[in-house]
NUSE-600800 format. One line per 10 residues: number of its first residue (from 1); their letters; for each residue x, y, z negated of N, C-alpha, C, CB. Coordinates in steps of 0.2 Angstrom, whole numbers. Atoms other than C-alpha are relative to their C-alpha. Glycine has a CB too. Layout:
<sites>
NUM> A> X/Y/Z/X/Y/Z/X/Y/Z/X/Y/Z | ...
</sites>
This chain:
<sites>
1> MSELNKIALN> 0/-4/-6/409/434/-614/-7/4/0/1/-5/7 | 6/-3/-2/396/448/-611/-3/-1/6/0/7/-1 | 3/1/-7/384/447/-597/3/5/5/-8/1/0 | -3/-5/-5/392/463/-589/7/-3/1/0/8/-4 | -6/3/-2/409/454/-591/0/-6/5/3/-2/-7 | 2/6/-5/402/439/-582/-2/3/7/-6/-4/-3 | 1/-3/-6/396/450/-568/6/3/3/-5/5/0 | -7/-3/-2/413/459/-566/4/-6/2/4/6/-6 | -4/5/-2/422/443/-565/-3/-4/6/2/-6/-6 | 3/4/-6/410/435/-553/1/4/7/-8/0/-1
11> IISNGKGILA> -1/-4/-6/413/449/-541/8/0/2/-2/8/-2 | -6/0/-2/432/449/-542/5/-6/-1/3/6/-5 | -4/5/2/438/432/-547/1/-5/7/-3/-4/-6 | -1/5/-5/445/418/-536/2/2/6/-6/-4/0 | -2/-3/-6/453/428/-523/-5/4/4/2/-5/4 | 6/-3/-4/436/437/-519/2/7/-2/-7/-2/-2 | 0/-8/1/435/456/-517/-6/3/2/6/3/4 | 6/-3/-1/423/469/-513/0/3/7/-2/5/-5 | 0/-3/-7/417/475/-496/-4/7/-1/-5/-5/5 | 3/-7/1/414/494/-497/-4/2/6/6/5/-3
21> ADESTGTMTK> 4/-2/-6/400/497/-485/-5/5/-2/-4/-7/3 | 4/-5/3/393/512/-494/1/7/4/1/1/-7 | -1/-7/-4/398/526/-480/-7/3/-1/2/-2/8 | 6/-4/-1/385/540/-480/-2/-1/7/1/7/-2 | 2/0/-7/375/542/-465/4/5/4/-9/2/1 | -4/-4/-4/386/556/-460/7/-3/2/1/7/-4 | -7/4/-1/403/546/-463/-2/-5/5/3/-2/-7 | 1/5/-4/395/531/-454/-1/3/8/-6/-4/-2 | 1/-3/-7/390/542/-439/6/2/3/-6/6/0 | -7/-1/-3/408/548/-437/3/-6/2/4/3/-6
31> RLEAVNVKSN> -3/6/-1/414/531/-437/-3/-4/7/0/-5/-6 | 3/2/-6/402/525/-424/1/5/6/-8/-2/-2 | -2/-4/-6/404/540/-413/7/-1/3/-2/7/-2 | -6/0/-1/422/538/-414/2/-7/5/4/0/-6 | -1/6/-4/420/521/-405/-6/-1/5/0/-7/-4 | 5/-1/-5/406/527/-394/-7/-3/0/3/-2/7 | 6/3/1/391/520/-402/-4/5/-3/2/-6/-4 | 5/-5/2/376/530/-405/-2/-2/-8/-7/0/5 | 1/1/7/373/532/-424/-8/1/-1/4/4/-5 | 7/0/2/354/527/-427/-1/-5/-6/-5/-1/6
41> EENRLNFRKT> 1/5/6/347/517/-442/0/-7/3/-8/1/-3 | -1/6/-3/345/502/-430/8/-3/1/-4/0/6 | -7/2/-1/364/502/-425/4/0/-7/3/6/4 | -3/1/7/369/505/-443/-1/-6/-3/-3/6/-5 | 3/7/3/359/490/-449/4/-6/4/-8/-1/1 | -2/5/-4/365/480/-434/8/-3/-2/-1/3/8 | -7/1/1/384/482/-438/0/-3/-7/4/6/1 | -1/3/7/382/479/-457/-3/-6/-1/-3/5/-5 | 2/7/0/371/464/-456/4/-5/3/-7/0/3 | -4/5/-2/383/456/-445/5/-2/-4/3/2/6
51> LFTSESMKKC> -5/2/5/396/458/-458/-3/-4/-6/4/6/-3 | 3/3/5/384/453/-471/-2/-8/1/-6/4/-2 | 2/6/-1/380/437/-463/6/-5/3/-5/0/6 | -6/3/-2/398/432/-459/2/-6/-5/6/5/1 | -2/6/4/405/415/-465/5/2/-6/3/-5/5 | -5/-2/5/419/424/-475/-4/3/-7/3/6/3 | 3/-3/6/406/432/-487/0/-5/-5/-8/3/2 | 0/5/5/405/415/-496/6/-1/-4/-2/-6/4 | -6/2/3/423/413/-500/4/7/-1/4/-5/3 | -5/-6/1/431/431/-499/-3/6/-3/2/2/7
61> IGGVILYDET> 3/-6/2/418/443/-504/-5/-1/-6/-4/3/5 | 3/1/5/412/444/-521/-6/6/-2/4/-1/-6 | 4/-5/1/402/460/-520/0/5/6/2/4/-6 | 0/-5/-6/396/473/-507/-3/7/-3/-5/-3/7 | 3/-6/2/393/491/-511/-3/3/6/6/5/-2 | 5/-3/-6/378/498/-501/-1/7/-1/-6/-4/-1 | 2/-7/0/372/515/-497/-8/0/-1/2/4/7 | 8/0/1/354/521/-501/-4/-2/5/-1/7/-2 | 4/2/-6/348/518/-483/0/-7/0/3/3/6 | -1/6/-1/355/501/-483/-3/-5/-5/7/-2/1
71> IKQTYENKTI> 3/5/6/349/493/-500/-8/0/1/1/3/-8 | 7/1/-1/331/497/-494/-2/-3/7/-3/6/0 | 1/3/-6/333/490/-477/-2/-8/0/7/1/5 | 1/8/0/327/472/-472/2/-3/7/-8/-2/0 | -2/4/-6/333/459/-459/-4/-7/1/7/-1/0 | 3/7/-1/323/444/-453/-4/-1/-6/4/-5/1 | 4/1/5/310/447/-467/4/-1/-7/-6/-6/1 | -3/1/5/323/447/-480/4/8/-2/6/-5/1 | -4/-7/2/330/463/-490/7/-1/1/-2/2/-8 | -8/0/0/348/467/-488/3/-3/-6/3/7/2
81> PELINESGAL> -3/4/6/351/462/-506/-1/-7/-1/-2/3/-5 | 2/8/-1/343/445/-503/5/-3/4/-7/-1/2 | -5/4/-5/354/442/-488/6/0/-3/1/3/7 | -7/1/3/370/446/-498/0/-5/-6/1/7/-3 | 0/6/5/364/435/-513/0/-6/3/-6/1/-4 | 0/7/-3/362/421/-501/7/-2/1/-4/0/7 | -7/1/-1/381/422/-498/4/-2/-6/3/5/3 | -3/0/8/384/421/-517/3/6/-2/6/-6/0 | -3/-6/2/390/439/-517/-6/4/-4/3/3/5 | 5/-4/3/382/452/-527/-1/7/3/2/2/-8
91> PGIKVDTGAK> 1/-7/-3/374/469/-521/2/5/-5/-7/1/3 | -1/-6/4/380/485/-527/-2/6/3/8/-1/-2 | 3/-6/-3/376/503/-524/4/6/-2/-8/1/-3 | -3/-7/2/384/520/-523/-5/4/-3/4/4/6 | 5/-5/4/375/532/-535/2/7/-1/-1/-3/-6 | -2/-7/0/385/548/-534/-3/3/6/7/1/1 | 3/-3/-6/378/561/-522/5/5/3/-6/5/-3 | -5/-3/-4/395/567/-516/4/5/-4/-3/5/6 | -5/-5/4/410/578/-521/-2/8/3/8/-2/2 | 2/-7/-2/406/597/-520/6/5/-4/-7/2/-2
101> SLAGSPDEKI> -6/-6/2/418/613/-524/-2/0/-8/-1/8/3 | 0/0/7/422/613/-542/0/8/-2/7/-4/-3 | 1/-8/3/416/630/-551/6/1/-4/-7/1/-5 | -6/-1/4/432/638/-558/6/-2/4/0/-3/-6 | -6/2/-3/444/629/-546/-3/-2/8/3/-6/-4 | 3/1/-7/435/630/-528/3/-4/5/-2/5/2 | -4/4/-5/449/622/-519/0/-8/-3/8/3/1 | 0/7/3/446/605/-529/-8/-2/0/4/0/-8 | 8/3/-1/430/594/-530/-2/-2/-7/-1/-5/6 | 4/3/6/418/588/-543/-5/-4/3/-2/4/-5
111> TEGLDGLRER> 5/4/-2/407/574/-540/-6/0/-4/3/-7/-1 | 6/-2/3/389/577/-543/-5/-6/0/-4/6/2 | 4/6/0/374/565/-546/-3/-2/-7/2/-6/4 | 2/2/6/371/564/-564/-8/2/-2/5/3/-6 | 7/-2/1/354/573/-564/-4/-6/3/-1/7/3 | 4/5/-3/341/560/-562/2/-7/0/-3/1/6 | -3/7/-1/353/545/-562/-3/-5/-4/8/0/-2 | 3/6/4/345/535/-576/-6/-3/4/-3/2/-8 | 6/2/-3/329/535/-566/2/-4/7/-4/6/2 | -2/3/-7/338/530/-549/3/-7/-2/5/5/4
121> LKKYYKLGAR> -2/7/2/347/516/-558/-5/-5/-1/4/0/-6 | 5/5/1/331/508/-564/-3/-2/7/-5/3/-4 | 3/2/-7/325/508/-545/5/-4/3/-1/7/4 | -6/4/-3/342/502/-539/-1/-8/-3/7/3/-1 | 0/6/3/341/488/-552/-6/-5/3/0/0/-8 | 5/4/-3/324/482/-546/1/-2/7/-6/4/0 | -2/1/-7/330/483/-528/5/-6/1/2/6/4 | -5/5/0/343/470/-533/8/1/-1/0/-3/7 | -7/-2/2/359/480/-537/2/-2/-7/1/7/1 | -2/3/7/369/472/-551/7/4/-2/2/-9/0
131> FTKWRGVYTI> -5/-4/2/384/484/-550/0/7/4/6/-3/1 | 0/-7/-3/387/503/-545/7/2/1/-4/5/-4 | -5/-3/-2/400/514/-538/0/8/-1/2/-2/6 | 0/-8/0/405/533/-542/7/2/1/-2/3/-7 | -7/-2/-2/420/541/-534/2/7/-2/0/-1/7 | -2/-7/1/429/556/-541/7/0/5/2/1/-9 | -6/-1/-5/443/564/-529/4/5/-3/-2/2/7 | -6/-5/3/459/573/-534/4/1/6/4/-3/-6 | -5/-2/-4/471/582/-523/7/1/-4/-3/7/3 | -6/-2/3/489/584/-526/3/5/4/5/-6/-1
141> SDKFPSKLSV> -4/-6/-4/499/600/-522/3/3/-6/-5/6/3 | -3/-3/5/509/612/-532/-3/2/-7/4/5/2 | 4/-3/4/494/618/-542/-5/-6/-2/-3/5/2 | 5/5/1/483/602/-541/2/-7/-2/-3/0/5 | 7/-1/3/475/592/-549/1/4/-6/-4/-6/-1 | 1/-4/5/471/605/-561/-3/-3/-7/-4/6/2 | 2/2/6/467/601/-580/-8/0/1/3/5/-6 | 6/-1/-1/450/607/-576/-3/-6/5/-2/6/3 | 2/5/-5/448/594/-561/0/-7/-5/5/1/6 | -1/7/4/455/580/-572/-5/-1/-5/8/0/-3
151> HSNAHALGRY> 4/1/6/444/583/-587/-7/-1/3/1/6/-5 | 7/0/-3/428/587/-576/-2/-7/3/-1/6/5 | 1/6/-3/429/572/-566/0/-6/-5/4/-2/5 | 0/6/5/433/560/-580/-6/0/-5/7/0/-4 | 6/-1/4/419/567/-590/-6/-3/3/-2/7/-2 | 5/3/-4/407/563/-576/0/-7/1/-1/3/6 | -1/8/-1/414/545/-574/-2/-3/-7/8/-2/3 | 2/3/6/412/542/-592/-8/0/-1/3/4/-6 | 8/0/1/393/548/-593/-3/-5/5/-3/8/2 | 3/4/-5/389/539/-577/1/-8/-2/3/1/7
161> AALVQECEMV> -1/7/2/397/522/-583/-4/-2/-6/8/-1/-3 | 4/1/6/388/524/-600/-8/-2/3/0/7/-4 | 7/1/-3/371/525/-590/-1/-6/4/-1/6/4 | 0/6/-4/375/511/-578/-1/-6/-5/6/0/4 | 1/6/5/378/499/-593/-6/0/-3/6/1/-5 | 7/0/3/362/505/-601/-4/-4/4/-2/8/-1 | 4/2/-5/354/499/-586/2/-7/2/0/4/6 | -2/7/-1/363/482/-587/3/-2/7/-6/-5/-2 | -5/1/-6/374/484/-572/7/2/-2/-2/5/6 | -7/-2/1/393/485/-570/3/6/4/4/-6/2
171> PIVEPEVLME> -3/-6/-3/401/502/-566/7/-1/3/0/6/-4 | -6/-1/-2/414/503/-554/3/8/-1/0/-1/7 | -2/-7/1/424/518/-559/7/1/5/3/1/-9 | -4/-2/-6/433/526/-544/4/7/-1/-3/-1/6 | -3/-6/0/446/540/-548/5/-1/6/3/3/-7 | -4/1/-5/454/542/-531/5/6/0/-3/-1/7 | -5/-5/-1/470/553/-530/2/-1/8/7/0/-5 | 0/0/-8/470/557/-511/8/0/3/-4/6/4 | -6/0/-4/485/554/-499/2/6/3/-1/-5/5 | -1/-7/-4/483/571/-491/6/3/-4/-6/5/0
181> GKHSAKVCYE> -5/-4/4/498/581/-495/8/-2/3/0/0/-8 | -6/2/-1/517/580/-494/4/-2/-6/4/6/4 | -3/2/7/520/574/-512/4/-6/1/-5/0/-6 | -4/6/0/532/560/-516/-5/-5/-4/7/1/-4 | 3/5/4/526/543/-523/2/1/-7/3/-7/2 | -1/-1/7/534/548/-539/-5/5/-3/7/1/-2 | 4/-5/2/523/563/-540/-7/-3/0/0/6/4 | 6/4/-1/508/552/-535/-1/-5/-6/0/-4/5 | 0/4/6/513/540/-550/-2/4/-6/7/-2/-1 | 1/-5/5/513/555/-562/-7/2/-1/4/5/1
191> KTSEVIKKCF> 7/-3/0/496/562/-557/-5/-5/0/0/4/6 | 5/6/1/487/545/-555/0/-3/-7/2/-5/4 | 0/2/7/493/540/-572/-4/5/-5/7/0/-2 | 3/-6/3/487/557/-579/-8/-1/1/2/7/2 | 8/1/-1/469/554/-571/-3/-6/-3/0/-1/7 | 3/7/3/467/536/-576/-1/0/-7/5/-6/2 | 1/-1/8/471/539/-594/-5/4/-3/7/3/-2 | 5/-5/2/459/554/-595/-7/-4/1/1/7/4 | 7/3/-1/445/543/-587/-1/-5/-5/1/-4/8 | 2/5/5/447/529/-600/-1/3/-7/6/-5/0
201> EELILNKVDL> 1/-4/6/448/542/-614/-8/1/0/4/8/0 | 6/-2/0/431/547/-608/-5/-6/0/-1/4/6 | 4/6/0/424/530/-605/-1/-3/-7/3/-5/4 | 1/1/7/428/526/-623/-4/4/-4/7/-1/-3 | 4/-4/4/421/541/-630/-7/0/1/3/8/1 | 7/1/-2/405/537/-621/-2/-7/-2/-1/1/7 | 1/6/3/406/520/-630/-2/-5/7/-7/0/-6 | 1/4/-5/407/511/-613/4/-7/-2/2/4/6 | -4/6/1/411/492/-614/4/-2/5/-5/-5/0 | -6/0/-6/428/491/-605/-1/-7/3/7/1/-3
211> TGVILKPNMI> 0/7/-3/425/472/-603/-4/-1/6/-1/-6/-5 | 5/0/-5/411/476/-591/1/6/5/-7/0/-3 | -2/-5/-4/420/489/-580/5/-3/5/3/5/-4 | -5/1/-4/429/487/-564/4/7/2/-2/-3/6 | -3/-5/-2/442/500/-560/2/0/7/6/1/-4 | -2/-1/-7/445/506/-542/4/5/1/-5/1/5 | -5/-5/-1/461/516/-540/3/0/6/5/-1/-5 | -5/0/-6/472/521/-527/7/-3/-1/2/7/3 | -7/2/2/489/513/-525/4/6/0/3/-6/6 | -5/-5/0/504/523/-528/4/1/7/5/-1/-6
221> LDGINSKNKV> -2/-1/-7/509/530/-511/3/7/1/-6/0/4 | -2/-7/-1/518/545/-504/-6/3/4/7/0/5 | 4/-4/-4/508/559/-497/1/-1/8/1/7/-1 | 0/1/-7/504/558/-478/5/4/3/-8/2/4 | -6/-4/-3/516/572/-474/6/0/-4/-3/7/0 | -7/0/4/530/567/-486/5/-2/5/-1/-5/-5 | -6/2/-5/547/566/-477/3/-7/-3/5/5/0 | -3/7/2/553/551/-488/-5/-5/-2/5/2/-6 | 5/5/2/543/535/-488/3/-6/-3/-3/-2/7 | -1/6/4/544/522/-501/-2/-6/4/-4/0/-6
231> NSEQIAELTL> 2/6/-3/543/504/-495/-5/-4/-4/6/-4/1 | 6/4/3/530/491/-500/2/-3/-6/-2/-6/5 | -3/2/8/541/484/-515/-1/6/-4/9/-2/1 | 0/-6/5/542/501/-522/-7/2/-1/3/7/3 | 6/-1/0/524/504/-519/-3/-5/-6/-3/-2/6 | 2/6/5/520/487/-529/2/2/-6/2/-7/3 | -3/-2/6/532/492/-542/-3/5/-4/6/0/0 | 2/-6/3/526/509/-546/-8/-1/-2/1/6/5 | 7/1/1/507/504/-544/-1/-4/-6/-3/-3/6 | 1/4/6/509/491/-557/2/2/-6/4/-6/0
241> KCLKESVPQE> -2/-3/5/519/501/-568/-5/5/-3/5/4/1 | 5/-4/2/506/514/-568/-6/-2/-3/-3/3/6 | 6/3/3/491/503/-572/2/-4/-6/-2/-6/6 | -2/4/6/500/493/-585/1/6/-6/6/-5/0 | -1/-6/5/503/510/-594/-6/4/-1/6/4/3 | 6/-5/1/486/518/-591/-6/-4/-1/-1/3/6 | 6/4/0/473/504/-591/-1/-4/-6/-2/-4/6 | 1/5/6/466/496/-608/0/-7/2/-6/2/-5 | 0/6/-1/468/478/-609/-7/-4/0/5/-2/-5 | 7/3/-1/450/475/-610/-3/-1/7/-5/3/-5
251> VPGIAFLSGG> 2/-1/-8/447/479/-592/1/-6/3/3/7/4 | -2/7/-3/445/462/-583/3/2/7/-7/-4/1 | -4/-1/-6/451/469/-566/0/6/4/-3/-5/5 | -1/-5/-4/456/481/-554/0/-1/8/7/3/-1 | 2/0/-8/449/483/-535/3/6/3/-7/-1/1 | -3/-6/-3/460/494/-525/-4/3/6/7/-1/1 | 2/-3/-6/454/506/-513/5/0/6/-3/7/-1 | -5/-1/-5/463/507/-496/2/7/2/-2/-4/5 | -3/-7/0/464/525/-495/4/2/5/3/1/-6 | -4/-2/-6/470/529/-478/5/-5/3/3/6/-2
261> QSEIEATENL> -5/5/-2/481/514/-476/-3/-4/6/2/-5/-5 | 3/4/-5/479/503/-460/-1/-7/-3/5/0/6 | 2/7/3/472/485/-462/6/-3/-2/-3/-3/6 | -6/3/2/489/478/-462/4/2/-6/5/-1/5 | -4/-3/6/497/490/-474/-3/-1/-6/0/8/1 | 4/1/7/483/488/-487/0/-7/-2/-7/3/1 | 0/7/1/484/469/-485/7/-2/-3/-1/-4/7 | -6/1/2/503/469/-487/2/2/-6/5/2/4 | -1/-3/7/503/481/-502/-3/-4/-5/-2/7/1 | 4/4/5/490/471/-511/4/-6/-1/-8/-1/3
271> NLINKTNSSK> -3/6/1/499/455/-508/7/1/-4/2/-3/7 | -6/-1/4/516/462/-515/-2/1/-7/4/6/3 | 2/-2/7/507/469/-530/-3/-7/-4/-7/6/0 | 3/6/3/499/451/-534/7/-5/-1/-6/-3/5 | -6/4/1/516/443/-531/4/1/-7/5/1/6 | -4/-4/6/524/454/-545/-4/2/-6/2/5/3 | 4/-2/5/509/456/-556/1/-5/-6/-8/-1/3 | 0/4/7/513/450/-574/-5/2/-5/7/1/-4 | 6/-1/5/498/458/-582/-5/-5/0/-3/6/2 | 6/4/1/482/450/-587/-6/2/5/-2/0/-6
281> FIMTYSYGRA> 5/-3/-5/472/461/-574/0/-4/7/1/7/1 | 0/2/-7/465/453/-559/1/6/5/-8/-4/1 | -2/-6/-5/471/464/-544/-3/-2/6/8/1/0 | 3/2/-6/460/463/-529/-2/6/4/-6/-4/-1 | 2/-6/-5/452/474/-515/-7/2/0/3/-2/7 | 6/-2/-1/438/485/-513/1/5/6/-3/3/-6 | -2/-3/-7/441/490/-494/-6/1/4/6/-4/4 | 5/-2/-5/430/499/-482/3/-1/7/-3/8/-1 | -3/1/-7/439/503/-466/6/-5/1/3/7/2 | -6/5/0/454/491/-471/-3/-7/1/4/0/-7
291> LQQGALKHWS> 3/6/-1/441/477/-470/-5/0/7/-5/-2/-6 | 5/0/-6/429/483/-456/3/3/6/-5/4/-2 | -2/-3/-5/440/493/-444/0/-5/7/7/4/-2 | 0/5/-6/444/478/-432/-6/-2/2/3/-5/-2 | 7/2/-2/427/472/-433/-4/5/4/-4/-3/-6 | 4/-6/-3/420/489/-429/2/1/8/2/6/-4 | -4/0/-7/432/490/-413/-4/-5/4/7/0/-1 | 3/6/-4/426/473/-407/-7/1/1/1/-8/-3 | 7/0/-1/408/476/-410/-2/6/5/-3/1/-7 | 2/-6/-4/408/493/-401/0/-2/8/6/5/-1
301> KDIKDSSGTQ> -1/2/-7/413/484/-385/-7/-3/3/5/-5/1 | 6/3/-2/397/474/-385/-4/-2/-7/1/-6/4 | 3/1/7/385/476/-400/-5/-5/-1/-3/7/-3 | 4/6/0/376/461/-396/4/-7/-1/-4/0/6 | -5/6/2/392/450/-399/1/0/-7/7/0/4 | 0/1/7/388/446/-417/6/-5/-2/-6/-2/-3 | -5/5/1/399/430/-416/7/2/0/-2/-6/4 | -7/-3/-1/414/439/-410/2/5/-5/1/3/7 | -1/-6/6/413/453/-422/1/-4/-7/-6/5/-1 | -1/4/6/411/440/-436/7/-3/-1/-6/-5/-1
311> KVFNNRANLC> -7/3/-1/427/431/-430/5/5/-3/1/-3/8 | -5/-5/2/437/447/-432/-1/1/-8/-2/7/4 | 1/-1/7/429/451/-449/2/-6/-5/-7/2/-1 | -3/6/5/432/433/-456/7/0/0/-3/-7/3 | -7/0/0/450/434/-451/3/5/-5/2/1/6 | -3/-5/5/454/450/-460/-3/-1/-7/-3/8/3 | 2/1/7/443/446/-475/4/-6/-3/-8/-2/-1 | -4/6/2/453/429/-476/7/3/-2/-1/-6/5 | -7/-2/1/469/438/-475/0/5/-7/3/5/7 | 0/-4/6/464/451/-489/-1/-5/-6/-6/5/0
321> SLAAQGKWSR> 1/5/6/458/436/-500/7/-3/-1/-5/-6/1 | -7/3/1/476/428/-498/4/5/-3/3/-3/7 | -3/-5/3/483/444/-502/-1/1/-8/0/6/3 | 2/-1/7/473/445/-518/2/-6/-5/-8/-1/0 | -3/5/3/481/429/-523/8/-1/1/-3/-7/3 | -8/1/-1/499/433/-517/2/-5/4/3/-1/-7 | -1/5/-5/498/421/-503/0/2/7/-5/-5/-1 | 0/-4/-7/498/433/-488/7/0/2/-3/7/0 | -7/-3/-3/513/434/-476/-2/3/7/5/-7/2 | 1/-4/-6/515/444/-461/-1/-4/6/6/5/1
331> DLEI> 1/3/-5/516/430/-449/-7/-3/1/5/-4/1 | 7/2/-1/498/426/-452/-5/5/4/-3/0/-7 | 4/-6/-4/493/443/-444/1/-2/8/3/8/-1 | 1/2/-8/487/439/-425/3/6/3/-7/-1/2
</sites>
């Protein structure tokens, strides 16, 4: 086992998943304002450290993706990475600089941030990060995703992953095919397969060690505005089929994004995927809202009620961990 493979397995093994707490300041501001909490550095840290010091961090969370602001913060004379390490989880960091309009196809996005990345990675490593994340986004319509979008984002993900491994960290590769649209699950399956295959072509071209990579894909879902909705069993079947056909066997695991699903939907779908998973891939979660939303709503009523907020978070993290082992059931939902 390579060191990168060991890090990857530490993050996603034994029912553990990833807490995606890497919302940009702008995104976090929208989420806090939506629950009538002022977005300032103190409140953003307050909410996040409440999650990072929860009991479920020890048995349910293998890694936490941080934002640039958070990885540099301290709490009670400890850095946030030190706080996360104490729970047995590993700190990670979002390193892209956001999705911008794609030249040549301005209705699509290209993720930027390769300029200066090597130097930023060295700084993040010194701050305690041991894995990273880069997100490419793709839309589905009659015209999209275009070949230009598929190729450009895959190329960026390949270069990013190579630079991350050069700095002895594990890259999370996140090609997200968005739920926005009226497309069917069948179309989502076709486009997601195309996107993932192209990503691994570029990873291989860039000599990335696939045993030290975590894939963070979307599940195969209908578009939000689709008239015909598939059920959870079909979501699991199509998602597994897509990944078995598109992901090289060397990859140790897959940590799904929740991508617009509710907390219960994301948990139920992950559970069904694991109940029918006959592949060698570990299938777990890398959830943001689907892990945090209930806790955020509770916290917003009294931002000093850390224990109550942690209770809500612990419950959801435990349910996600059960789903990552195929042991969740709906009657466990309160």
